[in-house]
Backbone as CSV, one residue per row, in Angstrom:
resi,resn,N_x,N_y,N_z,CA_x,CA_y,CA_z,C_x,C_y,C_z
1,MET,0.854,-1.096,-0.056,0.022,0.063,-0.019,0.980,1.241,0.055
2,MET,0.541,2.167,-0.805,1.328,3.445,-1.118,1.028,4.401,0.106
3,ASN,1.920,4.958,0.789,1.851,5.819,1.800,1.505,7.262,1.212
4,ASP,0.365,7.846,1.495,-0.040,9.194,0.985,0.743,10.239,1.556
5,TYR,1.622,10.069,2.599,2.393,11.004,3.249,3.867,10.814,2.899
6,GLU,4.014,10.080,1.831,5.539,9.714,1.462,6.121,11.064,1.030
7,ARG,7.399,11.227,1.198,8.143,12.369,0.925,8.087,12.563,-0.814
8,ARG,7.967,13.738,-1.050,7.839,14.050,-2.515,9.176,14.879,-2.804
9,LEU,9.912,14.439,-3.949,11.161,15.300,-4.188,10.889,16.102,-5.593
10,ASP,11.702,17.231,-5.534,11.537,17.959,-6.852,12.573,17.293,-7.801
11,ARG,12.840,17.679,-8.908,13.377,16.988,-9.982,14.963,16.969,-9.581
12,LYS,15.537,17.990,-9.091,16.992,17.973,-8.785,17.219,16.833,-7.717
13,HIS,16.253,16.909,-6.665,16.482,16.083,-5.615,16.065,14.490,-5.981
14,ALA,15.184,14.436,-6.861,14.775,13.041,-7.427,16.037,12.417,-8.135
15,ALA,16.711,13.290,-8.922,17.928,12.771,-9.620,18.999,12.461,-8.706
16,GLN,19.177,13.182,-7.650,20.126,12.929,-6.693,19.811,11.700,-5.837
17,PHE,18.549,11.434,-5.521,17.962,10.224,-4.853,18.433,9.026,-5.585
18,LEU,18.106,8.977,-6.975,18.375,7.870,-7.797,19.902,7.548,-7.894
19,THR,20.605,8.675,-8.055,22.154,8.527,-8.227,22.697,7.974,-6.928
20,GLU,22.338,8.467,-5.804,22.672,7.897,-4.470,22.571,6.342,-4.349
21,ARG,21.576,5.873,-5.017,21.217,4.620,-4.910,21.768,3.640,-6.179
22,GLY,22.616,4.249,-6.843,23.338,3.580,-8.032,22.712,3.659,-9.277
23,TYR,21.648,4.466,-9.467,21.069,4.701,-10.702,21.269,5.988,-11.194
24,ARG,22.538,6.370,-11.828,22.963,7.708,-12.260,22.041,8.345,-13.143
25,THR,21.378,9.393,-12.714,20.360,10.094,-13.504,20.423,11.677,-13.361
26,ALA,20.334,12.364,-14.419,20.464,13.786,-14.332,19.085,14.449,-14.290
27,PRO,18.958,15.654,-13.799,17.686,16.167,-13.632,17.120,16.528,-15.077
28,ALA,18.005,16.882,-16.086,17.598,17.042,-17.486,17.099,15.750,-18.064
29,THR,17.600,14.708,-17.723,16.901,13.485,-18.177,15.465,13.239,-17.785
30,LEU,15.229,13.467,-16.395,13.860,13.418,-15.809,13.030,14.529,-16.545
31,ALA,13.631,15.649,-16.736,12.853,16.631,-17.573,12.436,16.123,-18.940
32,LYS,13.251,15.719,-19.662,13.059,15.232,-21.080,12.034,14.131,-21.060
33,LEU,12.288,13.043,-20.014,11.334,12.020,-20.020,9.936,12.445,-19.607
34,ALA,9.797,13.538,-18.861,8.482,14.070,-18.411,7.772,14.465,-19.614
35,CYS,8.412,15.062,-20.654,7.826,15.562,-21.717,7.571,14.519,-22.810
36,ILE,8.469,13.575,-23.081,8.275,12.611,-24.193,7.700,11.444,-23.607
37,GLY,7.710,11.117,-22.355,7.113,9.853,-21.756,8.210,8.941,-21.541
38,GLY,7.917,7.883,-20.772,8.911,6.965,-20.400,9.763,7.091,-19.006
39,GLY,9.381,8.222,-18.357,10.060,8.432,-17.099,9.108,8.051,-15.931
40,PRO,9.723,8.220,-14.716,8.966,7.798,-13.459,7.686,8.645,-13.481
41,ALA,6.593,8.195,-12.657,5.548,8.847,-12.411,5.734,10.087,-11.651
42,PHE,4.977,11.110,-11.868,5.245,12.372,-11.052,3.934,13.147,-10.882
43,GLU,3.844,13.876,-9.768,2.709,14.818,-9.449,3.032,16.110,-9.766
44,SER,2.165,17.083,-10.050,2.395,18.427,-10.192,2.003,19.365,-9.055
45,PHE,2.721,20.182,-8.621,2.260,21.126,-7.417,2.458,22.547,-8.230
46,GLY,1.586,22.972,-8.795,1.529,24.017,-9.613,2.155,23.770,-10.884
47,ARG,3.341,24.311,-11.271,4.085,23.926,-12.462,5.189,23.105,-11.990
48,ARG,5.534,22.778,-10.666,6.526,21.992,-10.262,6.337,20.467,-10.216
49,PRO,7.023,19.652,-10.827,6.951,18.305,-10.680,7.409,17.742,-9.539
50,LEU,6.790,16.808,-8.686,7.188,16.156,-7.573,7.145,14.645,-7.722
51,TYR,8.121,13.975,-7.325,8.385,12.512,-7.581,8.316,11.884,-6.261
52,ARG,7.582,10.619,-6.016,7.597,9.795,-4.903,8.728,9.023,-4.931
53,GLU,9.502,8.783,-3.711,10.626,7.858,-3.776,10.398,6.509,-4.281
54,SER,9.146,5.803,-3.969,8.848,4.497,-4.417,8.719,4.535,-5.938
55,ASP,8.045,5.584,-6.479,7.900,5.574,-7.791,9.336,5.739,-8.619
56,LEU,10.135,6.451,-8.095,11.489,6.586,-8.570,12.165,5.249,-8.576
57,LEU,12.243,4.569,-7.477,12.881,3.223,-7.324,12.221,2.175,-8.385
58,ALA,10.879,2.124,-8.382,10.203,1.158,-9.212,10.474,1.391,-10.706
59,TRP,10.564,2.697,-11.100,10.939,3.096,-12.446,12.450,2.588,-12.881
60,ALA,13.323,3.011,-12.040,14.747,2.520,-12.078,14.954,1.134,-12.158
61,GLN,14.315,0.285,-11.300,14.294,-1.179,-11.296,13.734,-1.712,-12.352
62,ALA,12.694,-1.218,-12.991,12.038,-1.772,-14.173,13.027,-1.726,-15.325
63,ARG,13.842,-0.630,-15.420,14.717,-0.457,-16.534,16.131,-1.145,-16.476
64,THR,16.135,-1.911,-15.274,17.476,-2.616,-14.995,17.521,-4.127,-15.356
65,THR,18.293,-4.580,-15.948,18.359,-5.984,-16.318,18.855,-6.786,-15.052
66,GLY,18.680,-8.083,-14.959,19.442,-8.886,-13.958,20.744,-9.106,-14.358
67,PRO,21.348,-10.047,-13.645,22.810,-10.414,-13.786,22.986,-11.011,-15.295
68,ARG,24.104,-10.806,-15.936,24.398,-11.322,-17.203,25.933,-11.373,-17.160
69,ARG,26.551,-12.273,-18.079,27.897,-12.540,-18.218,28.605,-11.921,-19.296
70,SER,27.731,-11.433,-20.272,28.308,-10.585,-21.488,27.182,-9.647,-22.066
71,THR,27.622,-8.899,-22.901,26.660,-7.898,-23.399,25.709,-8.595,-24.522
72,SER,26.060,-9.869,-24.899,25.258,-10.474,-25.947,24.062,-11.267,-25.257
73,GLU,24.186,-11.347,-23.870,23.028,-11.986,-23.111,22.004,-11.010,-22.809
74,PRO,20.765,-11.402,-22.909,19.683,-10.503,-22.493,19.514,-10.284,-21.138
75,GLY,20.095,-10.975,-20.212,19.990,-10.940,-18.740,18.603,-11.343,-18.383
76,THR,18.312,-11.212,-17.079,17.070,-11.647,-16.676,16.405,-10.389,-15.787
77,ALA,15.123,-10.456,-15.893,14.565,-9.362,-15.203,14.562,-9.523,-13.668
78,PRO,14.627,-8.549,-12.911,14.739,-8.719,-11.563,13.808,-9.970,-10.748
79,SER,12.713,-10.309,-11.438,11.874,-11.417,-10.938,12.202,-12.727,-11.496
80,GLY,13.281,-12.761,-12.362,13.814,-13.910,-12.807,13.310,-14.392,-14.363
81,ARG,12.427,-13.458,-14.745,12.041,-13.671,-16.184,13.112,-13.220,-17.199
82,ALA,13.081,-13.665,-18.293,14.138,-13.196,-19.291,13.777,-11.745,-19.638
83,ALA,14.588,-10.759,-19.875,14.466,-9.408,-20.227,14.059,-9.445,-21.690
84,ALA,13.304,-8.440,-22.065,12.795,-8.151,-23.459,13.897,-7.416,-24.120
């Protein structure tokens, strides 16, 4: 269940949050993805986008393959399924 009082981060702090957890991301990347799609979910407070920590981690983990031994292997998804 998602906590309605979960801390929300602005774009700069969202990128810092991801980077500190090993998912190097720039604020400009989040801005671009907010426009073209494919980025983490966010809410708007006026014109300011705000990201929940759980949404940021879920997005980063969904983009990450599981372990692999070479670049020619597809890897596995974190749940053990083959990555697409």
